[in-house]
Structures are given as structure tokens and as C-alpha cells.
N, C-alpha and C positions, 0 to 999 in steps of 0.2 A: 458298657460297651464303648469302645473307642469311636469318636464321632468322625465321620468322613464328610468331605466337601466335594461336590460334583459340579463342574463348571466347564464352559467353553472358552478356549484360548488358542489363538493363532491357528485356527482350522482344525483343532483337536478337541475331543471330549476327554476330560481329565478328572480323575478322582484322586484327591490327595488327603493324607492324614498327617497332621503335624508338619506340613510343608513337604512331605515326601510323596512322590507320585506312586500310587499303587495300581492305577488303571490308566491306560492311554490308548486312544484309537483316533483315527482320522474322522472328521465329520462326514466325509463322503462315504467311507465304509460303514460308519455307524448308521447313517440314514438309508443308504442304498441296500445294505446287506442285513445288519443286525436287526434294526427296528422293523424294516420291511418284512423280512423273513419270519421273524417271531411274532409279528402282527400284534404288538402291544403299544399302548400309549407311551410316549416318550417319558412322561413323568414316572410311570410305573417302572420303566427301564432304569431311570436314574436311581429310583429307590432300591432296585435290585443291585445295582452296582455299588451304591453306598453301603448297603447292608452287608453285601459279600465282602467288600474290602475291609470293613470294620472287623468282621469276624476273622478274616485271614490274618490281619495284623495282631488282633487280640490273642489268637491261638498260635501265632507264629507257624502257620500251616505249611506243610510240605507234602509233596507226592500225592498219595491217594486221599489224604485229608483235605486237600484243596478241592478235589472233585466233590467230596461229600459236603463241604461247606457251600459250594456253588449250588449243588442240588438242593440243599436245605433252604437256601436263600431265594430260590426261584419261586415266582408267584404262581404256583399251580392252581388250577381251578379245582373246586371240590369234586370228589368222585360222585358219579351218578349211582342211584340205587336200582337202576333198571335190571331186569332179569338177565342172567348169564346162562348160556348153554355151553356144553363142552364143544370146543371148536373142532370142525371137521376139515381135513386137508383138501386142497384142490385136487381134482381128478388127474391133472397133468403131472403131478409129482408122483413118479412111479415107485419110489421107495415107500415102504410102510411108515406112516407117520402117526401112529396111535398115541404118541407121546405129546400131542399138541396141547399147549396151555395158553392162557392169555398173558401177553406181554404188557399190554396197556388196556385200560378199561374204557378208552374213548380215543378219538382222533381230534385234531384241533378244530375241525369245523362240523363235527357231528358226534353226538352221544349214542347214536344208533349202532355205531361200529366200534370195534376194538381191533387191536393187532394180535393175531394168533402166532404162536411160535412153535416150531418143531426143533427140538434140540438135536435130534438125529440127523435131520437134513441141514441144520443150522440155517434155516430159512424162515421168513415170516410173511404173513399175508393179511389183508384186510378181511374181516369177517363180521357177519351180523351177530350182534351180541345175543339176541333173543333166540335165534335158531342155531347159531354156531356155524352156519353155512358160509363158504367163501363168498365175498361180494363180487359182483360184476359191474359193468358200466351202464346198467339200465337207466339210471337217473342222471348220468353225466353227459353233457353235450359240450363239444369243443367249437363253439361258434363265437359270435361277437361278444357276448357277455363273459365268456371265459377269458378272452384275451384283453378286452377293454372295459369290462363291466365294473371294475372296482369292487367286486364282492369280497367281503371279509373271509379270508382263509381259503378262497377258491380261485384258481386261475392265476393270472399274471397282474391283475390290477389295471395297468395301462402299458401294454407291451410296446406300443409305438413310441411312447416318450422315453423308453429305455434304449432306444436305438444306438446312441453314442457308445455307452459302455458295453452293450451286447456285441457291437461290431468290434470293439477292442478285445473282448473276450474271444470272439470268433477268430480273430487274427492270431491270438495266442494258441488257440486250438489247432490252427493250420500249421503253426511252427512245430507244435508237439507231434502232429501226425507226420510231418515231413521228417522230423528227426528220427522217429521210430521206424519209418519206412527205410531210411538210410541204414539204420542199425541192422535191419534184416536183409540188406542188400538189394532193396527194390529201387527201381528208377523213379525219381520224383518228377520227371518231365512228362508232359502229356498225361498226367494222372487223371483217371476217370473215377469219380466219387459219387456214391449214392448217399444222400442225406435222408434218413428215415425219421419221420416226425419233424419235418423241416420248418414248420411254422411260417414266419414271415420271410425266411430266407437269409437271415443274418450270416450264418456259416457259409452258405452258398455264395453270397456276395464276397466274403473274405477269400474264398477259394478262387473266384474269378479274378480277384486283384492280383493273384500270383500265377495266373495262367492255367489253373486247373478247370476241367470241365465237370459239370455236376448235373445230376438229376435229383429231384426231390419227390418224396412220398409224404402225403399229409392227409389225415382223415378229415380235417376241417375245411369245408368249402370256403368259409370266410377267410381263413389264413391263406389259402391258395390265392384268393382274389387280392388280398393285401400284398402278397409277395409279387404278384404281377404289377400292381400299381406302384410299389416302392422301388422294385429292382428289375422290373421287366422279366421276371422269372416264370417259366411255364412249369407247373407242378402237377404231378399225378394225384388226383383226389380219390383216395380210397385206402384200403389196407395194404400192408406189405405183401400179403399172400396174393391178393388180386393183382397187384403190380407185377409180381413174379410170374404170373401166368401170361403176361403180355410182353415180357422182356426177353430179348434174344441174346444180346451181348452181355458179357460179364463185366464186373467192376474190379478195379485195383484195390479200392478201399470202400467200405461201408461204415458210416457213422450212425450211432444211435445215442444222441445226446439227450438225456432226460426223457427217454422214451419207454424203455422196457418195463419200468415200474407201472406203466399205464395198461399193460397188455394182460388179457385174461389167461392166455396160454403162451408163456415165454418160450417154451420148447418149440412150438410151431414157428414163432417169429425167428428164432435162432436158426432153425432148419432152413427156412426160406432164405435167410441171409447167406447161409453157407452155400446154397445152390446158386446164388447170384454172384458169388465171388469167383474171380479167376483163380486158377491153381496158384497157391502161394500168397493169395490176397489176404488183406487184414480187415477184421471187424473191430471197431472201436466202440466201447460202451461206457457211458457215464451214467451213474445211477446212485441214489441214496444208499448209505451203508448201514446195515444192521448193527455193526460193531462200533458205531460212532460214539465217541465220548460225549458229544453234544446230545445224543439221544438219552444217554444215562443222566445227564444234567437236567434237560428240559422235559423229559418224560412225554406225556401225551400231547403237550403243546409244542413239541419239536416240529419244525416247519415242514419236514418231509412226511409227516403222518397226516394225511388228508384223504378226503373221500375218493379222489380220482387216482390215488396211488394204490394199486391192487397187490403189489408184491414189494417186499423189502429184502434185498439180497445181502448176503455176506460174501466176502471174497471166496470162501469155500463153496457156497452153493452156486454162485455164478460160474465159477470154474467147472463145477460138475455138470451144470446144465449145458454149458458150451460143449464140453467133451461129449456128452450124450447126444448132441445135435450134429456131431461130425466136425467140430472145430477143435483145434489144439489151443488151449489157453497158454499164452506165451509170456504175458506180462500183466501185472496188477499193481497199482499203487493207489494212494488216496490223497485227498485234499482236505484241509481243515482251516477254518478261519474265524468262526463265530466268536470264539473265546480268546482270540489273539490279544485283545486289550488287557486281559488278565495275565496271560502266560504265553508270550510269543515263543520262547524256546521249547516249551512243552508241546505247543501246538505243532511245531515242526516235527517233533518226535512222534506225535500221534499220526501225522500224515505218512511218515516213513514206516510205521509199524501197522498200517492198515486199520487205524482207529479214527481216521478223519471222517468228516461228514459225508463225503462223496467218494465212491469207488470209480476208478478209471481202469478198465480192463480191456485187454487186447487178445483176440483169438485169431488163429490163422488157419486157412484152408490148406491142408497138406497137398503137396505136389503129387499128382497121380501119374 
């Protein structure tokens, strides 16, 4: 096999073979995204890169062969021999899903659970392997340990220290929201936004910087307190449904960034959001993508397969659930970046063909 050399140079992680660069990524993206999200030791990741690059060059791989080589090169954990039951669909999926099968035999932080898939609904969910029943949030808490505990595979690790790049990301999201609002002919001045699952308030702070007013809903009392301490933000502590019961005025925009995958009944959350929107208002959702190439490559160690993520949406299933909740799905695209060091041009095409790691979907409340 052709020998690869992996090294750091001028702020980049580089893998070269015979002096030709086969992998190139910035150290910042490498550390903040790839290594952090995949939760592997850096030496293991270097071995993965070197092994993959060697095989890609040796086989002169193109197209689907590249994905297969990356998949074979990944350092997957051995499968567990725990008992498997036939998975049962969640009660909130109204379509018959007797076709459910196991997509993965574990998730990254637990061998008790696997990911079940219905090909009819083109939707997946977290399920107990022994009983086959859909998982709930019984053992998941969203307090200090989740945000700042540094637990392997669970939560954010150290959410406060990520403030700089999360604020940059939030500013980009604000620009994206504003652009899509303008596309649909909505006024972007005096915009009233609800941030569902608002965490420490990074997106709300970015909104305030451009003059938008916000309210936040957050189930974590700890996160609500930190949002107050960091940004002087008052946040409703509870579920979206309980907030909806107390809210009188409607919103121009509701955002659910990395939220709906945590919800036991997404239909109920979508219906509550629909009722909180003004006529013509927009709901923005960002959530992990069932059809992601990264999921195909990394399997059960893919960063979005974890205990607290109860649902895994495809563009099709998310659009269907939006429509069934009274929203018109008007726009969907995806984002992809984890494998950009290997194949930047292909990563761009994955994003535009809904194969990226995250879905960004927009629903609109019809004018009545």
C-alpha cells in the first residue's frame, strides 16, 4: 500500500503521498469540528486519514468507490452481541410502519440503543435494542453536565468556551433568515423571532445585534440562567407546548436550531409552532440528515447518532410532518463539511443534493 504522511503546516492538517497533497483541512475546522464531533483521539484520526488517502491513491478511486474506501477505512467499534427485537414505530407516526428495520446496532454513546428505520416513512428513530420500543428522554437531563460536563459523546462538552465561533455561526444564520424572508416578500424590520431550544442565547444575541426582538424557550433551567448571566436574556423555562399556552402575540419567524431531533413527538412541536406563527410567517429547522453521506461513512459512530437524539429526519419525512401539522414546506437544503478535507467539490454537491450532514428546512404558515 502507498505510504501517506500526515503533518501540520501553516495552520493546516495535510496528508501527502509522494509530495502530492491528498487531504487538506484547516487546523481550526479539524479541531473544532471533525475531531470534536467524531469524538476520537487525534492520533486515531491521523491514522484514518493516512489509511484512507493511501487506498484512494492506490485504487485511483472515483465517485462511489471513494465513499466505500472511506467507509472501510473508518475505525468502527466492534458490534455488540446484545439481543435485538423487531423495532416498533413511534405512536406519533400516523402512517403504518410495519417495515421497520435496524439501521445501526448502536449509537455513539450507548450500546443499549440502535437506530430503527422505516423505508415507507423514510424516517428513523432511536429505539431500545432489547424491546424494540422507541426511546424517550427518561434518562436524559439538560442541565450543567450536559452543557459543561465534558462527557464523552453526550452534550456539548464546554458550551461557554465555544462562544466566539457559535456567535459567528449565529450571525450567519441571521443573514440566512433575513435573505429567505426577503425572498418570500416579508419585511425584515422589527422582526419578532421565537428561538425554540435557545440554550445560552447565542442566536438571540446575534438577532439583537441587527435590531430583531426575540423570545426564547428552553427546557434547561441551567441554560436559562447562563443566558441571563451572559447576555441579560429572559428565557421561558419549559416546553414549547407550555409556552404556547401562555403566548398571545404571534411571531414573524420561529427557529428550531438543533432542536426537533430531541423531541418525543415532533408532530406536536410542529403544530405548536404553526399556531404561534403569524399568517405567512416562517419556521426554520436545522436537524441531522438521515440521508447524509457522513452517516454512510461513519456508521454508528456518526456524531448525530446519540442518546439524546430521538428522531432522524430525511428531507422527505420532515416535509411530510410539516405538511401534516399545517405548514407548507417551501424550502429545503443541506450542509456538509466533515469530509471536506478529502473531497471539497463533492462535499458541495452533497449539500445541494440533500446528502449533507444537516438539513435546513423552512415551512410557512399559509395566509388565511
